[in-house]
GUMIVO-785326 format. One record per residue (C-alpha): x, y, z; residue number from 1. Coordinates in nm, 4 decimals, m for minus. Each point is the difference from the previous one (the first is absolute). Layout:
// GUMIVO-785326
r u=X	v=Y	w=Z	num=NUM .
...
***
This chain:
// GUMIVO-785326
r u=m4.2244	v=m5.4625	w=m4.4394	num=1 .
r u=0.1786	v=m0.1186	w=m0.3181	num=2 .
r u=0.3514	v=m0.1032	w=m0.0023	num=3 .
r u=0.1292	v=0.3034	w=m0.2050	num=4 .
r u=m0.1777	v=0.2071	w=0.2487	num=5 .
r u=0.1453	v=m0.1727	w=0.2868	num=6 .
r u=0.3287	v=0.0180	w=m0.1676	num=7 .
r u=0.0266	v=0.3395	w=m0.0328	num=8 .
r u=m0.1674	v=0.1397	w=0.3074	num=9 .
r u=0.3267	v=m0.1813	w=0.1952	num=10 .
r u=0.2086	v=0.1566	w=m0.2476	num=11 .
r u=m0.1292	v=0.3499	w=0.0846	num=12 .
r u=0.2039	v=0.2381	w=0.2176	num=13 .
r u=m0.1703	v=0.1479	w=0.3201	num=14 .
r u=0.1468	v=0.2569	w=0.2052	num=15 .
r u=0.0745	v=m0.1674	w=0.3714	num=16 .
r u=0.0687	v=0.2992	w=0.1669	num=17 .
r u=0.2422	v=0.3301	w=m0.0082	num=18 .
r u=0.3009	v=0.0817	w=0.1856	num=19 .
r u=0.1018	v=0.3806	w=0.0990	num=20 .
r u=0.4095	v=m0.0596	w=0.0356	num=21 .
r u=0.0760	v=0.2954	w=0.2474	num=22 .
r u=0.3318	v=0.1662	w=m0.0314	num=23 .
r u=0.1311	v=0.2900	w=0.2412	num=24 .
r u=0.0939	v=0.3448	w=m0.1739	num=25 .
r u=0.1752	v=0.2479	w=0.2552	num=26 .
r u=m0.1088	v=0.3683	w=0.0547	num=27 .
r u=0.1596	v=0.2415	w=0.1830	num=28 .
r u=m0.1518	v=0.2199	w=0.2759	num=29 .
r u=0.2400	v=0.2658	w=0.1101	num=30 .
r u=m0.0592	v=0.1299	w=0.3781	num=31 .
r u=0.1373	v=0.3264	w=0.1494	num=32 .
r u=0.1659	v=m0.0701	w=0.3460	num=33 .
r u=0.1128	v=0.3433	w=0.1923	num=34 .
r u=0.3663	v=m0.0838	w=0.0916	num=35 .
r u=0.0865	v=0.3166	w=0.1565	num=36 .
r u=m0.1006	v=0.3877	w=0.0064	num=37 .
r u=0.1053	v=0.3539	w=0.0973	num=38 .
r u=m0.1881	v=0.2765	w=0.1977	num=39 .
r u=0.1033	v=0.3375	w=m0.1526	num=40 .
r u=m0.1204	v=0.2725	w=0.2371	num=41 .
r u=0.0973	v=0.3022	w=0.1337	num=42 .
r u=0.1890	v=0.0814	w=0.3195	num=43 .
r u=0.0673	v=0.3474	w=0.1088	num=44 .
r u=0.3575	v=0.0087	w=0.2303	num=45 .
r u=0.0368	v=0.3517	w=0.1953	num=46 .
r u=0.3060	v=0.1395	w=0.1469	num=47 .
r u=0.0174	v=0.3096	w=0.1395	num=48 .
r u=0.1919	v=0.2891	w=m0.1443	num=49 .
r u=0.1030	v=0.3290	w=0.1566	num=50 .
r u=m0.1061	v=0.2854	w=m0.2243	num=51 .
r u=0.1334	v=0.3580	w=0.0544	num=52 .
r u=m0.1944	v=0.3072	w=0.0340	num=53 .
r u=0.0356	v=0.3396	w=0.0570	num=54 .
r u=m0.2822	v=0.1687	w=0.1641	num=55 .
r u=m0.0012	v=0.3823	w=0.1112	num=56 .
r u=m0.1969	v=0.2451	w=0.2649	num=57 .
r u=m0.1089	v=0.3160	w=m0.0228	num=58 .
r u=0.0209	v=0.2481	w=0.3262	num=59 .
r u=m0.0667	v=0.3548	w=0.0271	num=60 .
r u=0.2447	v=0.1273	w=0.2609	num=61 .
r u=m0.0899	v=0.2740	w=0.2498	num=62 .
r u=0.2533	v=0.1878	w=0.1577	num=63 .
r u=m0.1690	v=0.2064	w=0.2824	num=64 .
r u=0.2079	v=0.3601	w=0.0657	num=65 .
r u=m0.0211	v=0.1774	w=0.3555	num=66 .
r u=m0.1792	v=0.3064	w=m0.0145	num=67 .
r u=m0.2316	v=m0.0322	w=m0.2344	num=68 .
r u=m0.3638	v=m0.1121	w=0.1127	num=69 .
r u=m0.1354	v=m0.3460	w=0.0802	num=70 .
r u=m0.0438	v=m0.2790	w=m0.2252	num=71 .
r u=m0.2414	v=m0.2614	w=0.1024	num=72 .
r u=0.0240	v=m0.3633	w=m0.1892	num=73 .
r u=m0.3094	v=m0.2358	w=0.0642	num=74 .
r u=m0.1075	v=0.1734	w=0.2778	num=75 .
r u=0.3382	v=0.0334	w=0.1767	num=76 .
r u=0.2428	v=0.2780	w=m0.0119	num=77 .
r u=0.3374	v=m0.0279	w=m0.1386	num=78 .
r u=0.3055	v=0.1467	w=0.2347	num=79 .
r u=0.2490	v=0.2250	w=m0.1407	num=80 .
r u=0.3547	v=m0.1015	w=m0.1216	num=81 .
r u=m0.1156	v=m0.3545	w=m0.0986	num=82 .
r u=m0.0807	v=m0.1366	w=m0.3190	num=83 .
r u=m0.2903	v=m0.2123	w=m0.0992	num=84 .
r u=m0.0455	v=m0.2278	w=m0.3129	num=85 .
r u=m0.3785	v=m0.0896	w=m0.1346	num=86 .
r u=m0.0163	v=m0.3249	w=m0.2291	num=87 .
r u=m0.1367	v=0.1675	w=m0.2950	num=88 .
r u=0.0040	v=m0.3649	w=m0.2393	num=89 .
r u=0.2008	v=m0.3258	w=0.0103	num=90 .
r u=0.0228	v=m0.2781	w=m0.2317	num=91 .
r u=m0.0455	v=m0.3532	w=0.0440	num=92 .
r u=0.0741	v=m0.3070	w=m0.2171	num=93 .
r u=m0.2623	v=m0.1855	w=m0.1419	num=94 .
r u=0.1664	v=m0.3072	w=m0.1844	num=95 .
r u=m0.1955	v=m0.1089	w=m0.3134	num=96 .
r u=0.0862	v=m0.3524	w=m0.1700	num=97 .
r u=0.0065	v=m0.0069	w=m0.3711	num=98 .
r u=m0.0056	v=m0.3709	w=m0.1651	num=99 .
r u=0.2504	v=m0.0487	w=m0.3140	num=100 .
r u=0.0160	v=m0.2833	w=m0.2306	num=101 .
r u=0.3584	v=m0.1019	w=0.1231	num=102 .
r u=0.0246	v=m0.3767	w=m0.1754	num=103 .
r u=m0.2240	v=m0.1760	w=m0.2824	num=104 .
r u=m0.0246	v=m0.3621	w=0.0287	num=105 .
r u=m0.1435	v=m0.2283	w=m0.2827	num=106 .
r u=m0.1227	v=m0.3088	w=0.0849	num=107 .
r u=m0.0952	v=m0.2336	w=m0.3082	num=108 .
r u=m0.1110	v=m0.3457	w=m0.0083	num=109 .
r u=0.1103	v=m0.2818	w=m0.2327	num=110 .
r u=m0.1385	v=m0.2929	w=m0.1235	num=111 .
r u=0.2697	v=m0.2742	w=m0.1550	num=112 .
r u=m0.1899	v=m0.3070	w=m0.2369	num=113 .
r u=0.2373	v=m0.2825	w=m0.0429	num=114 .
r u=m0.0480	v=m0.2984	w=m0.1960	num=115 .
r u=0.0670	v=m0.3592	w=0.1084	num=116 .
r u=m0.0974	v=m0.3547	w=m0.0203	num=117 .
r u=m0.1422	v=m0.2368	w=0.2268	num=118 .
r u=m0.0246	v=m0.3398	w=m0.0343	num=119 .
r u=m0.3055	v=m0.2122	w=0.0568	num=120 .
r u=m0.0992	v=m0.3663	w=m0.0410	num=121 .
r u=m0.3032	v=m0.0437	w=m0.2196	num=122 .
r u=m0.2337	v=m0.3438	w=m0.0051	num=123 .
r u=m0.1291	v=m0.1466	w=m0.3183	num=124 .
r u=m0.2657	v=m0.2543	w=m0.0174	num=125 .
r u=0.0664	v=m0.2773	w=m0.2633	num=126 .
r u=m0.2096	v=m0.3148	w=m0.0490	num=127 .
r u=0.1633	v=m0.3108	w=0.1006	num=128 .
r u=m0.1293	v=m0.3294	w=m0.1145	num=129 .
r u=0.0508	v=m0.3158	w=0.1827	num=130 .
r u=m0.0608	v=m0.3469	w=m0.0381	num=131 .
r u=0.0383	v=m0.2295	w=m0.3225	num=132 .
r u=0.1822	v=0.1945	w=m0.2667	num=133 .
r u=0.0212	v=m0.2928	w=m0.2492	num=134 .
r u=m0.3881	v=0.0654	w=m0.0354	num=135 .
r u=0.0655	v=0.3891	w=m0.1613	num=136 .
r u=0.0311	v=0.0621	w=m0.3251	num=137 .
r u=m0.0176	v=0.2748	w=m0.2000	num=138 .
r u=m0.3121	v=0.1267	w=m0.1909	num=139 .
r u=0.0068	v=0.1812	w=m0.2938	num=140 .
r u=m0.0041	v=0.3765	w=0.0271	num=141 .
r u=m0.2919	v=0.0636	w=m0.1718	num=142 .
r u=m0.2686	v=m0.2489	w=0.1175	num=143 .
r u=m0.3275	v=0.1197	w=0.1126	num=144 .
r u=m0.0988	v=0.0111	w=0.3659	num=145 .
r u=m0.3320	v=0.0635	w=0.1355	num=146 .
r u=0.0131	v=0.2451	w=0.2618	num=147 .
r u=m0.3561	v=0.0730	w=0.0259	num=148 .
r u=m0.0297	v=m0.1326	w=0.3522	num=149 .
r u=0.1426	v=m0.1561	w=0.2832	num=150 .
r u=m0.0398	v=m0.3838	w=0.0743	num=151 .
r u=0.0115	v=m0.0675	w=0.3665	num=152 .
r u=0.1759	v=m0.3737	w=0.0761	num=153 .
r u=0.0353	v=m0.1042	w=m0.3358	num=154 .
***
C-alpha cells in the first residue's frame, strides 16, 4: 500500500454504529366506568274500592183463594188464603276490569361530551457526549461519509 493510499484510507469516514434516540408520545384511551344506574319496572299498587251495584229479582206471586181448586207446587199442595212467591230470575253482579292509559311516561337517555386537557410529562432521549470536549471539532456540512457498513471496534 502506498503512502497516498494509506493517507486516503485513514481519512475515509466509516459508519461505526447507529443509535435510535427514543421519545415518548402520549396516546389516550377512554375507559367507560359504570358509576350509577337505575331499574325501571312497573309496579301495580292495589286498593280496594266499593262499586255501587243495583240488582233485581223477578218473582211470580201466587195467591191461593179459598173455595177454588187445589194448587200443587213441586208436589206440595198450597194452602188457601196464603200468598207464595216463585223466583223466576235474578241478576248477579259480574265485575269486569278494563285497563286504560292513565299516564304516559317518557324515558330518555342523554350523553354529554366534554372536552378537557390533561397534562402528561413525556421524555425524549438526546445524545450526550462526555469526555474531552477540547478534541471536538466541527466538520463542514458537505463532507463525504462512508455509510456502507459498520466497522466494529475501529
